[in-house]
C-alpha positions in Angstrom: 4.2 -4.6 -1.9 4.2 -1.3 -3.4 2.2 -2.1 -6.4 -0.4 -3.6 -4.1 -0.6 -0.4 -2.0 -0.7 1.8 -5.0 -3.8 -0.3 -6.6 -5.5 0.1 -3.4 -5.0 3.6 -3.5 -6.3 4.2 -7.1 -9.4 2.3 -6.2 -9.9 3.9 -3.0 -9.9 7.4 -5.0 -13.3 6.1 -7.0 -14.9 6.2 -3.5 -14.0 9.8 -2.5 -17.5 11.0 -2.1 -18.0 8.5 0.9 -18.3 10.2 4.0 -17.3 7.2 5.9 -14.8 4.5 5.3 -13.0 1.6 6.8 -9.7 -0.1 5.7 -8.7 -3.5 7.0 -5.0 -4.6 6.7 -4.7 -8.4 6.7 -2.2 -10.6 7.2 -2.3 -14.4 7.1 -1.6 -17.5 4.9 -3.8 -18.4 1.8 -4.3 -21.7 0.5 -3.1 -21.3 -3.6 -4.0 -24.5 -4.8 -1.0 -26.6 -4.0 -1.8 -29.0 -1.5 -2.9 -26.6 1.6 -2.6 -23.5 2.8 1.1 -21.7 2.7 2.9 -21.2 6.1 2.8 -17.4 7.0 6.4 -15.7 6.3 8.2 -14.5 9.7 9.1 -11.7 9.5 5.8 -11.0 7.1 7.9 -10.1 3.9 5.7 -12.1 1.4 3.3 -10.7 -0.9 1.0 -13.6 -0.6 0.1 -13.0 2.8 -1.5 -9.6 2.6 -4.9 -8.5 1.9 -6.2 -4.7 1.9 -10.4 -4.4 2.4 -11.8 -0.9 1.8 -15.5 -0.8 3.4 -18.0 2.0 2.5 -20.9 3.3 4.4 -23.2 1.7 1.7 -22.0 -1.9 2.9 -19.9 -2.3 0.0 -16.4 -3.7 0.1 -13.1 -4.2 -2.1 -11.0 -6.7 -1.4 -7.3 -6.7 -3.1 -4.8 -9.4 -2.5 -3.0 -11.8 -4.8 -4.7 -14.8 -3.0 -7.3 -15.7 -3.4 -8.1 -12.6 -5.8 -9.6 -9.0 -6.0 -13.4 -8.7 -5.5 -16.2 -6.4 -5.1 -18.7 -7.5 -2.4 -21.5 -6.6 -0.1 -20.9 -7.0 3.8 -23.9 -7.4 6.1 -22.6 -6.3 10.0 -24.2 -7.4 13.1 -24.1 -5.1 16.4 -21.7 -7.5 17.9 -18.6 -6.8 15.5 -19.5 -9.9 13.1 -19.8 -9.9 9.7 -20.6 -11.9 6.5 -19.7 -10.9 2.8 -20.0 -12.0 -0.5 -19.6 -11.0 -4.2 -17.7 -11.7 -7.0 -14.4 -10.6 -8.9 -11.4 -12.4 -10.1 -10.1 -15.5 -8.5 -6.4 -16.3 -8.5 -4.4 -19.5 -7.5 -1.6 -21.4 -8.7 -3.3 -23.1 -11.8 -4.4 -19.5 -13.2 -7.1 -17.2 -12.8 -10.5 -16.6 -13.7 -14.1 -14.7 -12.8 -15.8 -16.2 -9.9 -17.5 -15.5 -6.4 -16.4 -15.1 -2.7 -18.3 -15.4 0.5 -16.6 -14.6 4.1 -17.0 -14.3 7.6 -15.2 -12.3 10.3 -15.1 -10.5 13.6 -14.0 -6.9 14.3 -13.1 -6.2 18.0 -13.1 -2.5 18.6 -11.7 -1.0 21.9 -8.5 1.5 21.7 -8.0 -0.3 18.2 -9.9 -2.3 15.9 -8.9 -6.0 15.4 -10.4 -8.1 12.7 -10.3 -11.8 11.8 -11.5 -13.5 8.7 -11.8 -16.6 6.8 -12.5 -15.9 3.0 -13.1 -18.5 0.4 -13.6 -18.0 -3.5 -14.8 -20.3 -6.3 -13.8 -19.5 -9.6 -13.8 -21.0 -13.2 -10.8 -21.2 -15.8 -10.8 -23.4 -18.7 -11.8 -27.1 -18.0 -11.6 -26.6 -14.4 -12.8 -24.9 -10.8 -10.4 -23.2 -8.5 -11.4 -22.9 -4.8 -8.6 -20.8 -2.9 -8.9 -19.4 0.7 -7.4 -17.7 3.2 -7.5 -17.2 7.0 -5.9 -13.9 8.0 -6.1 -11.4 10.9 -5.5 -7.6 10.8 -6.4 -3.9 11.8 -9.3 -2.3 10.9 -8.7 1.8 10.6 -11.7 4.2 10.4 -10.7 7.0 7.9 -13.3 9.7 7.8 
């Protein structure tokens, strides 16, 4: 977990010139290619359950998680809090890892706190096969500056 946070902070340092950023911390099970979704760990101590998403004012996002992978993409947001995302990156599942693409849709519900729910599906390519992990996660969104 500490390594994941360190990696995310390093990535966020690349975008320091941004005057606006949101970070979403997601928690939820990911399907890693072993016959269905993994159960969520209670208490949430399993690193497979976590994802960190960094969203900039220029509508780009970076998402980092062990499964389905690490991605850079574009997010189109709607006024009601809904959004869709798509992009590319490194797709991971239990069979290996390789380059690929992802798409996601989610919803931010903001009041005193911002709650988020998201479904993300990836399609990756490794030697001789395609991999297609997905995740359904809930979380909280924080506005940084």
